[in-house]
C-alpha positions in Angstrom: 104.2 34.5 144.9 105.0 31.1 143.3 102.0 28.8 143.2 102.4 25.2 144.3 100.9 22.6 142.1 98.5 20.4 144.1 96.4 17.3 143.3 93.4 15.9 145.2 92.5 12.4 146.1 88.8 12.2 146.9 86.2 14.6 145.3 83.4 14.0 147.7 81.2 16.5 149.4 84.0 18.0 151.5 86.1 18.8 148.5 83.3 19.6 146.0 79.8 20.0 147.5 77.1 18.2 145.5 74.6 21.0 146.3 76.7 24.2 146.7 73.7 26.4 147.5 73.0 24.4 150.7 76.5 23.5 151.7 78.2 24.6 155.0 81.4 25.1 153.0 82.7 26.1 149.6 84.9 23.0 149.5 88.6 22.5 148.8 88.3 22.6 145.0 86.7 26.1 145.0 89.1 27.4 147.7 92.1 26.3 145.7 90.7 28.0 142.6 90.4 31.2 144.6 93.9 30.8 146.2 96.9 32.7 145.1 99.1 30.0 146.6 98.0 26.8 144.9 97.1 25.5 141.4 94.9 22.4 141.1 96.4 20.2 138.4 94.7 16.8 138.9 92.0 15.0 140.9 91.3 11.3 141.7 88.1 9.6 142.7 86.8 6.1 142.1 83.3 7.6 141.4 82.7 8.5 137.8 80.0 10.9 138.9 82.4 12.8 141.1 84.9 13.1 138.3 82.2 14.3 135.9 81.1 16.9 138.4 84.5 18.5 138.7 84.8 18.6 134.9 81.3 19.9 134.3 81.8 22.8 136.8 84.9 23.9 134.9 87.6 23.2 137.4 89.6 20.6 135.4 89.6 19.0 132.0 88.6 15.4 131.7 92.2 14.4 131.0 93.2 15.8 134.5 90.8 13.4 136.3 91.7 9.9 137.4 89.9 6.8 138.6 93.1 5.2 139.6 95.3 6.8 142.3 98.5 5.1 141.2 98.1 6.4 137.7 97.6 10.0 138.8 100.7 9.8 141.1 102.7 8.3 138.2 101.7 10.7 135.5 101.2 14.1 137.2 104.1 16.2 138.3 103.2 18.4 141.3 104.3 19.6 144.7 101.6 18.4 147.0 98.4 16.3 147.4 95.3 17.0 149.4 93.9 13.7 150.8 90.1 14.1 151.1 89.0 10.5 150.5 87.2 8.3 153.1 89.2 7.9 156.3 89.8 4.1 155.7 91.9 5.0 152.7 94.0 7.7 154.3 96.9 5.5 155.3 97.3 3.9 151.9 97.0 7.2 150.1 99.5 9.0 152.4 102.0 6.1 152.2 102.0 6.3 148.4 102.3 10.1 148.5 105.2 9.9 150.9 107.0 7.5 148.5 106.6 10.1 145.8 108.0 12.8 148.0 104.9 14.9 147.9 103.9 17.3 150.6 100.5 16.2 152.1 97.5 17.9 153.5 95.2 15.3 155.1 91.5 15.7 156.0 90.8 14.6 159.6 91.3 12.0 160.9 94.9 11.5 159.9 94.4 7.7 160.0 92.0 5.3 161.5 94.6 3.2 163.2 97.2 4.3 165.7 99.8 1.7 164.7 99.8 2.5 161.0 99.8 6.2 161.9 103.1 5.7 163.8 104.6 4.0 160.8 103.6 6.8 158.5 104.9 9.5 160.9 108.3 7.8 160.8 108.3 7.6 157.0 107.3 11.3 156.8 110.1 12.3 159.0 112.6 10.3 157.1 111.5 11.8 153.8 111.6 15.3 155.2 108.3 16.4 153.8 105.4 18.5 155.2 102.4 16.5 156.3 99.6 18.5 157.9 96.2 17.4 159.2 92.9 19.4 158.7 91.9 19.9 162.3 89.7 22.9 161.5 88.1 23.5 165.0 91.6 24.9 165.8 91.4 27.5 163.0 87.8 28.6 163.5 87.6 32.1 165.0 86.5 30.7 168.4 89.2 28.1 168.4 91.9 30.7 167.7 90.4 33.0 170.4 90.3 30.2 172.9 93.9 29.4 172.3 95.0 33.1 172.6 92.9 33.8 175.7 94.3 30.8 177.5 97.9 31.1 176.4 98.0 34.9 177.2 96.9 34.2 180.7 93.6 36.1 180.4 91.7 33.6 182.5 94.6 32.5 184.7 95.2 28.9 185.7 92.6 26.6 184.2 90.4 24.8 186.7 88.4 22.5 184.4 86.7 22.2 181.0 83.1 21.0 180.6 81.8 20.2 177.2 78.3 19.0 176.1 77.3 17.9 172.6 73.7 17.0 171.5 72.9 16.2 167.9 70.2 14.4 165.9 72.1 12.2 163.4 69.3 9.6 163.4 68.3 10.2 159.8 66.8 7.1 158.1 67.7 8.6 154.7 71.4 8.4 155.3 73.3 5.6 153.4 73.2 2.3 155.3 77.0 2.3 155.9 76.6 5.4 158.2 74.8 3.2 160.8 77.6 0.7 160.7 80.2 3.2 161.9 81.8 2.4 165.3 81.3 5.1 168.0 80.0 7.7 165.6 80.2 10.6 168.1 83.9 9.9 168.9 85.1 9.4 165.3 82.9 12.0 163.6 83.0 14.8 166.1 85.2 13.8 169.1 88.2 14.0 166.9 87.4 17.8 166.6 86.7 18.4 170.2 89.4 16.4 171.9 91.9 17.8 169.5 90.8 21.3 170.2 91.3 21.0 173.9 94.8 19.7 173.4 95.5 22.7 171.2 94.2 25.4 173.4 95.8 24.0 176.5 99.0 23.1 174.9 98.8 20.0 177.0 98.4 16.2 176.4 95.9 13.8 177.9 97.3 11.6 180.6 94.3 9.4 181.3 90.7 8.8 180.4 87.7 6.9 181.9 84.2 6.7 180.7 81.1 4.9 179.5 79.2 4.7 176.2 75.5 4.4 175.7 72.7 4.2 173.0 69.0 5.0 173.3 66.5 2.4 172.2 65.4 4.3 169.2 68.9 4.5 167.6 69.4 3.2 164.1 73.2 2.7 164.8 74.8 -0.6 165.4 77.3 1.0 167.8 76.8 3.1 170.9 76.1 6.7 169.9 76.9 8.6 173.1 79.8 8.8 175.5 80.5 10.3 178.9 84.2 10.8 179.4 86.5 12.1 182.2 90.0 13.0 180.9 92.9 14.4 182.8 95.8 16.2 181.2 99.5 16.0 182.1 99.2 19.4 183.9 96.2 18.1 185.9 93.4 19.8 184.0 90.1 17.8 184.2 88.1 17.6 180.9 84.5 16.5 181.2 83.1 15.5 177.8 79.7 14.1 177.2 77.4 13.9 174.2 75.2 12.0 171.8 74.3 11.9 168.1 71.0 10.3 168.9 69.2 13.3 170.4 65.7 13.9 169.1 66.3 17.6 169.7 66.5 20.0 166.8 66.3 23.3 168.8 69.2 23.4 171.2 72.7 24.3 170.2 74.8 21.3 169.4 77.9 22.4 171.3 78.2 23.9 174.8 81.6 24.7 176.2 82.6 26.1 179.6 86.2 26.7 180.6 86.7 27.9 184.2 89.8 29.8 185.1 90.9 31.6 188.3 90.4 35.0 186.6 87.1 34.2 184.9 85.1 31.9 182.6 85.1 31.3 178.8 81.7 30.3 177.3 80.6 29.3 173.8 77.3 27.8 172.8 76.8 27.2 169.0 76.0 24.7 166.3 79.6 24.1 165.1 81.9 26.4 167.2 80.8 29.7 165.7 81.1 33.0 167.5 80.6 34.6 169.9 83.1 33.4 172.5 82.2 35.1 175.8 84.6 36.0 178.6 83.0 36.5 182.1 85.6 38.2 184.3 85.8 36.9 187.9 83.4 38.7 190.2 81.8 40.8 187.4 78.4 40.9 185.9 79.8 42.1 182.6 80.7 39.9 179.7 83.2 40.5 176.9 82.9 39.1 173.4 86.4 37.9 172.5 85.3 37.4 168.8 83.7 40.8 168.4 85.9 41.7 165.3 84.9 38.6 163.4 83.2 39.7 160.1 81.4 36.4 159.2 80.2 34.3 162.2 77.9 32.2 160.1 78.3 28.4 159.9 79.5 28.5 156.3 81.6 31.6 156.8 83.4 30.0 159.7 84.1 26.8 157.8 85.5 28.8 154.9 87.6 31.0 157.1 89.0 28.0 158.8 89.7 26.1 155.6 91.4 29.2 154.0 93.6 29.5 157.1 94.6 25.9 156.9 95.5 26.2 153.2 97.6 29.2 153.9 99.2 27.6 156.8 100.1 24.5 154.8 101.6 26.7 152.0 103.8 28.6 154.5 104.9 25.3 156.1 106.0 24.0 152.6 107.8 27.1 151.3 109.3 28.4 154.5 109.7 25.4 156.8 107.3 26.9 159.4 105.7 24.3 161.6 102.1 23.6 160.5 99.1 24.2 162.7 98.6 20.5 163.0 101.4 18.2 161.9 100.9 14.5 161.3 102.6 13.7 164.5 100.4 16.2 166.3 97.3 14.7 164.7 98.3 11.2 165.7 98.1 12.3 169.4 94.5 13.1 168.9 94.0 9.7 167.3 95.6 8.2 170.5 93.1 10.1 172.6 90.2 8.7 170.6 91.4 5.1 170.8 92.1 5.5 174.5 88.5 6.9 175.0 87.1 4.0 173.0 89.0 1.5 175.1 87.9 3.1 178.3 84.3 2.8 177.2 84.6 -0.8 176.2 86.5 -1.9 179.3 85.1 0.3 182.0 88.6 1.0 183.4 90.8 4.0 183.4 93.1 4.0 180.3 96.5 5.8 180.5 97.7 7.3 177.3 101.3 6.1 177.8 99.9 2.6 177.4 98.6 3.5 174.0 102.1 4.2 172.8 103.4 0.7 173.3 
């Protein structure tokens, strides 16, 4: 198997955990080191501490690290780039990688802005390169099982989806910029959840209405909770509500119920870990659809998902297979986020077709 040479832009916690022993994931740098499909040849980060960390841990030589993205792109010959820098820099980094003809794996969200995302998708298509987005709720064991159980017809026609998210993200020790983020629930976690529902249904949102809110104790500038009602093109209602300002540290963060004519799918977990339960219609029994999963831990599921995405990206590059989430696909989830935000800000129903203008 020929290894593809890959570089990374952004050596933050997602790529290289600062405290590996307490991390929920191994990180991209370590997964690439273990991979038989990729060879890490260079890394970029504006932080000198981040560059030192990757060198001190033995992943790269100092000469393979860069504080300037343009210099790395100019000097290093490789096949692909993994974009793992902050989201506000994604568009610029992707645009430069496209001009270099590199295949691109991009951490979620693909971009922060729908308009610039459309321009990038056009450029990617014109260049004929692979650009995939890390939407890793799709590739967790529960995400794959949800997709398979719905697409196989196990639960029959879908009646509705109900999802609840409660998280305490009101930590005064967080960096100040965290509390300046607009709609932190939507952009930090909604991008996972709304994308997952699109994937498992193989359907697109048609409209969304909703409201946002914030409790009096919140440290955030923006509203931290939303209550949304989305409807898909095939008529499936999706009820989505949550907050990152909960004072609860006991309940599971995520609770998902999908009702079908042949039964119900149910998952309750911190970050979409197994089990995924199926309750057949009219039966008192329940079936664990993720019974064969070897590692259902939080860290295990992140690593399984990330490994799947790396392998999927490799196959897309070498064989032309469609990636699990292309840039164009990821952009549709960005459109759903922006439509949800607009619905909360205006109080009116927003139609996704209007977001494409």
